[in-house]
C-alpha positions as CSV (number, residue, x, y, z in Angstrom):
1,M,130.2,97.7,101.3
2,I,130.1,101.0,99.5
3,D,132.4,104.0,100.2
4,L,130.3,106.6,101.8
5,P,131.7,109.8,103.3
6,V,132.3,109.8,107.1
7,V,131.2,112.9,108.9
8,S,133.4,113.2,112.0
9,K,131.1,115.3,114.1
10,K,127.4,114.7,114.4
11,E,125.2,117.7,115.0
12,P,123.4,117.7,118.4
13,R,120.0,116.2,117.8
14,T,118.3,119.0,119.6
15,K,119.7,121.7,117.3
16,K,119.1,121.9,113.6
17,P,122.2,122.4,111.6
18,D,122.5,125.3,109.1
19,W,121.6,123.2,106.1
20,L,118.1,122.7,107.5
21,R,117.1,126.3,107.7
22,V,114.3,127.5,105.4
23,K,112.7,130.8,104.7
24,L,109.3,131.7,106.2
25,P,106.4,131.6,103.7
26,T,105.7,135.0,102.2
27,G,104.9,136.8,98.9
28,P,101.9,137.4,96.7
29,D,101.9,134.0,95.0
30,Y,102.0,132.3,98.4
31,K,99.0,134.3,99.6
32,R,97.1,133.5,96.4
33,V,97.6,129.8,96.8
34,R,96.6,130.1,100.5
35,N,93.5,131.9,99.6
36,L,92.5,129.3,97.0
37,V,93.1,126.5,99.5
38,D,90.9,128.2,102.1
39,T,88.2,129.3,99.6
40,Y,87.7,125.7,98.3
41,N,87.9,124.2,101.7
42,L,90.8,121.9,100.6
43,H,93.4,120.1,102.6
44,T,97.1,120.0,101.7
45,I,99.8,117.8,103.0
46,C,102.0,120.9,102.9
47,Q,100.1,122.2,106.0
48,S,99.1,118.9,107.6
49,G,102.6,117.5,107.3
50,N,104.4,120.7,108.4
51,C,106.5,120.6,105.2
52,P,109.6,122.8,105.3
53,N,109.3,123.6,101.6
54,M,105.7,125.0,101.8
55,G,106.9,128.6,101.3
56,E,109.0,127.7,98.2
57,C,106.4,125.6,96.6
58,W,103.4,127.8,97.3
59,G,105.4,130.8,96.2
60,A,105.8,129.0,92.9
61,G,102.0,128.5,92.7
62,T,102.1,124.7,93.4
63,A,100.7,122.7,96.3
64,T,100.1,119.0,97.1
65,F,96.4,118.4,97.7
66,M,95.3,115.9,100.2
67,I,92.0,114.2,99.5
68,L,89.6,112.1,101.7
69,G,89.8,114.5,104.6
70,D,92.6,115.3,107.0
71,V,92.1,112.6,109.6
72,C,94.1,109.3,109.1
73,T,93.2,105.9,110.4
74,R,97.0,105.1,110.9
75,S,99.2,106.2,113.7
76,C,102.6,106.3,112.1
77,S,105.2,107.6,114.7
78,F,106.8,110.1,112.3
79,C,103.7,111.8,110.8
80,A,102.1,115.1,111.8
81,V,98.7,114.3,110.2
82,K,95.9,113.9,112.7
83,T,95.0,110.3,113.7
84,G,91.5,109.1,114.6
85,R,88.2,108.0,113.1
86,P,87.6,110.0,110.0
87,P,84.2,111.5,109.2
88,E,82.3,110.6,106.0
89,Y,84.2,111.6,102.9
90,D,83.0,114.5,100.8
91,E,81.7,113.3,97.4
92,D,82.1,116.8,96.0
93,E,85.8,117.0,96.8
94,P,87.0,115.8,93.3
95,R,85.2,118.7,91.7
96,R,86.6,121.2,94.1
97,V,90.1,120.0,93.8
98,A,89.9,120.1,90.0
99,E,88.5,123.6,90.0
100,A,91.3,124.8,92.3
101,I,93.9,123.3,90.1
102,R,92.4,124.9,87.1
103,L,92.3,128.3,88.8
104,M,95.9,127.9,90.0
105,E,96.9,127.1,86.4
106,V,99.0,124.2,87.7
107,K,101.2,122.5,85.1
108,H,101.9,119.4,87.2
109,A,99.6,118.5,90.1
110,V,100.4,116.3,93.0
111,I,97.5,114.6,94.9
112,T,97.8,112.5,98.1
113,S,95.5,111.3,100.8
114,V,95.2,110.0,104.3
115,N,94.8,106.3,104.9
116,R,91.1,105.3,105.0
117,D,91.4,101.7,106.2
118,E,87.8,101.7,107.3
119,L,86.5,102.0,103.8
120,K,86.0,98.8,101.8
121,D,87.6,100.3,98.7
122,R,90.2,102.3,100.7
123,G,88.8,105.5,99.1
124,A,89.7,104.3,95.6
125,E,86.6,105.7,93.9
126,I,87.3,109.2,95.2
127,W,90.8,108.8,94.0
128,Y,89.6,107.8,90.5
129,Q,87.0,110.6,90.3
130,T,89.6,113.3,91.4
131,V,92.0,112.4,88.7
132,V,89.3,112.2,86.1
133,N,87.9,115.6,87.1
134,V,91.4,117.2,87.1
135,K,92.0,115.8,83.6
136,K,88.6,117.1,82.4
137,E,89.1,120.6,83.8
138,S,92.8,120.9,82.9
139,P,93.7,118.5,80.0
140,S,97.3,119.7,79.8
141,T,98.0,119.3,83.5
142,T,100.1,116.2,84.3
143,I,99.4,114.4,87.6
144,E,101.3,112.5,90.2
145,T,99.2,110.6,92.8
146,L,100.9,109.7,96.1
147,I,98.8,106.8,97.2
148,P,98.5,105.1,100.6
149,D,99.0,101.4,101.6
150,V,95.9,99.6,100.3
151,R,96.5,96.6,102.6
152,A,96.7,94.2,99.7
153,N,93.4,95.3,98.2
154,W,94.7,95.0,94.7
155,E,91.3,95.7,93.1
156,A,91.2,99.0,95.0
157,L,94.7,99.8,93.9
158,E,93.9,99.3,90.2
159,R,90.9,101.7,90.5
160,M,93.1,104.3,92.3
161,I,95.7,104.3,89.5
162,S,93.5,104.0,86.4
163,G,92.2,107.6,86.1
164,G,94.9,108.8,83.8
165,Q,97.7,110.0,86.1
166,E,101.2,110.0,84.7
167,V,103.1,109.1,87.9
168,V,102.0,106.9,90.8
169,S,104.0,107.2,94.0
170,H,103.8,105.1,97.2
171,N,106.2,105.9,100.0
172,M,108.3,103.3,101.7
173,E,109.2,105.9,104.4
174,T,112.0,103.9,106.1
175,V,114.3,100.8,105.9
176,R,113.0,97.3,106.6
177,A,114.6,97.1,110.1
178,L,112.7,100.2,111.4
179,Y,109.2,99.4,110.0
180,R,107.7,98.2,113.2
181,K,108.9,101.3,115.0
182,V,108.1,103.8,112.2
183,R,105.1,102.3,110.4
184,P,103.5,99.8,112.9
185,Q,100.4,99.3,110.7
186,A,102.3,98.8,107.5
187,K,104.6,96.0,106.1
188,Y,107.8,96.5,104.2
189,D,107.2,93.7,101.8
190,R,103.6,94.7,101.2
191,S,104.6,98.2,100.2
192,L,107.2,96.7,97.8
193,E,104.5,94.5,96.3
194,E,102.3,97.6,95.9
195,L,105.1,99.4,94.0
196,K,105.7,96.3,91.8
197,R,102.0,96.1,90.9
198,I,101.9,99.8,90.0
199,K,104.9,99.3,87.7
200,D,103.3,96.2,86.2
201,F,100.2,98.3,85.5
202,G,102.4,100.4,83.2
203,K,102.8,103.5,85.4
204,R,105.9,105.6,86.1
205,T,106.6,104.5,89.6
206,K,108.0,106.6,92.5
207,T,108.7,106.2,96.2
208,G,110.4,108.1,99.0
209,F,111.9,107.4,102.4
210,M,113.5,109.3,105.3
211,V,116.9,109.0,107.0
212,G,118.0,110.2,110.4
213,L,115.8,107.6,112.2
214,G,118.6,105.3,113.3
215,E,119.1,103.4,110.1
216,T,122.6,102.4,108.9
217,K,124.1,103.4,105.6
218,D,124.1,99.7,104.5
219,Q,120.3,99.5,105.2
220,V,119.7,102.5,103.0
221,I,121.6,100.9,100.2
222,E,119.7,97.6,100.8
223,T,116.4,99.6,100.5
224,L,117.5,101.2,97.3
225,S,118.4,97.8,95.9
226,D,115.0,96.4,96.9
227,L,113.2,99.3,95.2
228,R,115.2,98.9,92.0
229,E,114.4,95.2,91.9
230,V,110.6,95.9,91.8
231,G,111.1,98.5,89.0
232,V,110.8,101.8,90.8
233,D,111.8,104.7,88.5
234,V,112.1,107.6,90.9
235,V,113.3,107.8,94.5
236,T,113.3,110.7,97.0
237,I,115.4,110.7,100.2
238,G,115.1,113.3,102.8
239,Q,115.9,114.1,106.5
240,Y,113.3,113.1,109.1
241,L,112.3,116.1,111.2
242,Q,110.4,115.5,114.5
243,P,107.0,117.3,114.1
244,T,106.1,117.3,117.8
245,K,107.5,116.0,121.1
246,N,105.1,113.0,120.9
247,H,106.7,111.7,117.7
248,L,110.0,109.8,117.2
249,N,113.2,111.6,118.1
250,V,115.7,112.5,115.4
251,E,118.6,110.1,115.8
252,E,120.9,112.0,113.4
253,F,121.0,115.0,111.2
254,V,122.5,113.4,108.1
255,H,125.2,115.5,106.4
256,P,124.5,116.7,102.8
257,D,127.6,114.9,101.6
258,V,126.0,111.6,102.7
259,F,122.8,112.5,100.8
260,E,124.9,113.2,97.7
261,A,126.5,109.8,98.1
262,Y,123.1,108.1,98.2
263,R,122.1,110.0,95.1
264,I,125.2,108.8,93.2
265,E,124.7,105.2,94.4
266,G,121.0,105.2,93.4
267,E,121.8,106.5,89.9
268,K,124.5,103.8,89.5
269,M,121.7,101.2,90.3
270,G,119.7,102.5,87.3
271,F,117.0,104.7,88.8
272,D,115.8,107.4,86.3
273,F,115.9,110.1,89.0
274,V,117.2,110.2,92.6
275,E,116.3,113.4,94.6
276,S,118.4,113.3,97.7
277,G,118.9,116.0,100.2
278,P,118.1,117.2,103.8
279,L,115.0,119.2,102.7
280,V,113.8,116.8,100.1
281,R,110.2,115.6,100.5
282,S,108.3,113.2,98.2
283,S,106.6,116.0,96.4
284,Y,109.6,118.3,96.2
285,H,110.4,119.3,92.6
286,A,107.8,116.7,91.5
287,E,107.6,118.2,88.0
288,R,111.1,117.0,87.3
289,H,110.1,113.4,87.9
290,L,108.0,113.0,84.8
């Protein structure tokens, strides 16, 4: 049992506390990024996922690009991305993403995708081509790819992560006990296996998960321990925020002191970097995680 701070008064779940307030997106750099995303008909997880940091990141000239469309084959109960039967993927998308990253002069690019369970290769070829195109157009740009659950298609996984990216991330999203509730089409141990294989491939490995879904502090520590055991280098921990009334309720707004305790405990375990805070998302300050 670890000594974590006890917050005597929980905030009402229907009211966001002061530490979760963010500024509205604004400014010329934000508008420039928005125009590029629209011009090249690109999808970003910043928009699709209702990210609270969009204004800050776009204002700094960075964005997390989402490839393979904006319709996901999964129906995770926390996620704001549309669920359904995706249309055919766009084979020209890798070129357009690479061109936009070049025009944005991005130093560190983050690329993610929806789940494409209906595709035999899980979209691996588009993943590979996107990374290769970005490296060709912007040789000095470093890349993090935030990849989905490949459902144990390890051949597809190898293709996804062999394009030359420096960091490969796959999010756990929650603790073991809440997987059926939060990620009904995923498996905790399968995601751990995916992270282990990414590490064994020689990549810098990263994952993220949310709190405030009803997990206990001991379950968070257990998850950190499991991640360290499979060799994960970087972990992000953030507050779950309910995107719509149809998604899971927020069970608790976790106090910043508890996030800080998780960060300290994770660093004691040996992670290279632990980004832990209420507004932290998997791509937040990603350039630090190299």
